[in-house]
N, C-alpha and C positions, 0 to 999 in steps of 0.2 A: 504493499502500498504506499502510496507518495505521501510526503512528510506534509503535504496541502490538502489533501486528501480528509485531513482528521479534522473535521471541526472544532475540538479541544486546541488543537494549535494555535501558537502566537502570532500572529504577521510577521512576516521580515522585515517589513516596509513602513516606514512610516514616514507623516507629510503634515508641515502646521505652517499655519498662517498667524500672525500675532501684532497688532497697532497698538499703540500705547504713546500718550502725550505726557513729555519732559517739561517743566518748567526751567528750562535752559536754551539758549541757544544755540542752533544746530554745529554750529563749530565748535561747540562746548561737548555736545554730544557725540560726536563726529570722533572729537579727540580722546574721548574716553574708550572708543572702539580700536584707537589706533595709537597707543601711549602706555607701554607696559606699565608704568605707574600706577596710572588707572587701572587698566585690566585686573592686577592683581586686587583691585580692591572689593569689584562687583560681580567676578566672571564663576559660573557654578552655584550648585544650589547653596543655600542658606547653610550656616555653618562653617561651611567651605574655605580653607583658605589657598591660595595660588603661588605658586611660581614659577615667574615668565620665563623659559632656557632661552627662547628665541623669537623675535618677531621685526621680520624685514617687511615693511608697509610696503612694498610695488608690487606690479602683477611681476608674476613669477618666483614671487617673495613667498619663503615660509614662514611659520608660526609654529611654535609649542607649548604648552601650557599643562603642568602637573596641579591639578585639582586636590587637594589634601582634604578627605575627611575626619573627620573629627575621632575616629577609631584609628587614625594612623595610615589606611589604607590610599594608595595613590593611586590617580586617573588620569595617564594624559593622553591631551588631545594635541593635535596638530592636522596643519593643511595649507594650501598653499592659496594666496590670495590671486586670484582672477580679473580681477577689476576692481578700481579705486578710484573715484571718482569727488576729491575732497570741497565741499561738504556734505554731498547729495549720495551717494554709493557705496557701498563691500560687497562685494561677490568672493565667496571664498568655497576652498573645501574643508568640512572638518569631521576628520575620523578620530575616532576613539581607536585607541591602541593597546593591547596586553603588554605585559612587562619585556617582552622578546620585540615590539619595535610591529607586531602583527598586527594589520586593520582588520576591528574585530566587528566596528559600525562603519560606512564611509557617509558622509554627510556631505551637503551641496546647500549653502545659504548662501541670500543674497539679503542686503540691509538695506533698506532707504532712510533718509533722510530730510523731510521738508519742513520749510519754515513755516511757522503758525503763529502771527503774532507775536514773536517773539522766544515764541515754545516749538519745540521740537516735536514732531506725529512720526515717530519712527514707525518703520512695516518691516516686521522679520517673516523671510517666510525660507523655511529650512524643509528638508528630506532625508529621509536616513534611510540606509540597507542594511542590516544585518548581515553581515560576512559569514559567521558562526551559529550556529543554533541558539546556545546561550545568550548571545547577546540579545537576542528576540526581546527577553526578558527586560532591558535596557529601552529599549522602544517604548514602552509602556510609561515609564515616567518622562519621556521628552515633553511634554507640554507641562509638567512641573517644574522639571528643572527650568525650562528657556523661562518660564513666568519668574522662579526663584531668581535668576539672573536678571531681569527686567527691575524687580522690585529692587533688589540688591544696588542696581547701577542708581534707581531714583534715591536710593538714599544715599550713593556714594556723590550722585550730583548734589545734594541738598548743603554737603559739606564743602563743596568745593569753592 
């Protein structure tokens, strides 16, 4: 029996679109996505800390962040910037990798930053594909993870 014919099987793909208004100019919000000192403050789920290991913000440039869970577990994420239009648009791959660097979830994300009377309307579109069966379980948390990241971004911008 094929895995996808099992009605209890988890989907191997996920897609998400979110929009949020931030009380900050789009140049400031854009910098929060492109400068390591800002990314460490908000990327990832609530209660996680981050280690930005690489952030080469240019088309073809690589990024790598290790999200550190409260229990000490490390969750590396990495990708390649595809398109950068300051302060309007970011397009990048975002892959979750295991300890050996093998991609377990392949992602592709587009973030747009629209001016809205001095505030920023951010729209995030992302899709992800689990590359190994156990990673399908992680896709269930994709919406919650991005929601918490954007909540943390709002808090970080409030302190900026």
